[in-house]
C-alpha positions, 0 to 999 in steps of 0.5 A, a space after each residue: 367627315 368629308 365624303 369623296 364624290 369623285 373617282 381616281 383612275 390609276 394607270 400603270 404602264 406595265 408594257 414598258 416594264 415587262 416588254 423587254 423580259 418577255 421579248 428575251 424569253 420569247 427569243 430563248 424559247 423560239 429555238 428550243 427543240 429546233 433539231 430535236 428529231 434530227 438525231 432520232 431520224 439519223 439513228 433510225 436511218 442507220 439502223 434501217 440500213 444495218 437491218 437491210 444489210 443483215 437481211 441481204 447477207 442472210 439471203 445470200 447465205 440461204 440462197 447459197 445453201 439451196 443452190 446445192 442439190 439435195 441427194 438421198 440414197 433410197 434403199 428399198 427391200 423388194 419383199 417389204 415393198 410388195 407386202 406393203 402394196 398388198 396390204 394397201 390393196 386389201 385395205 382399199 378393196 375393203 373400203 369399196 
């Protein structure tokens, strides 16, 4: 049997075979997700505007309700008031 003393170097030119598919993939993936947040941003702005309008309407309704003066007729029985006053005076005197 013969024995080999040398080395064989095999060089493959992978660059030529893979460059074009890689460039195509990079071009396709480059713009993926480019406008992904735009719709979310528009939706959030729209909802914020709607919430602000609703709050303004509620504020106007509440403000309108409180512009009207609140009135209440108070009827006091003089005898009952005097009795209560005496009770309070007596209780206060006991605590001194």
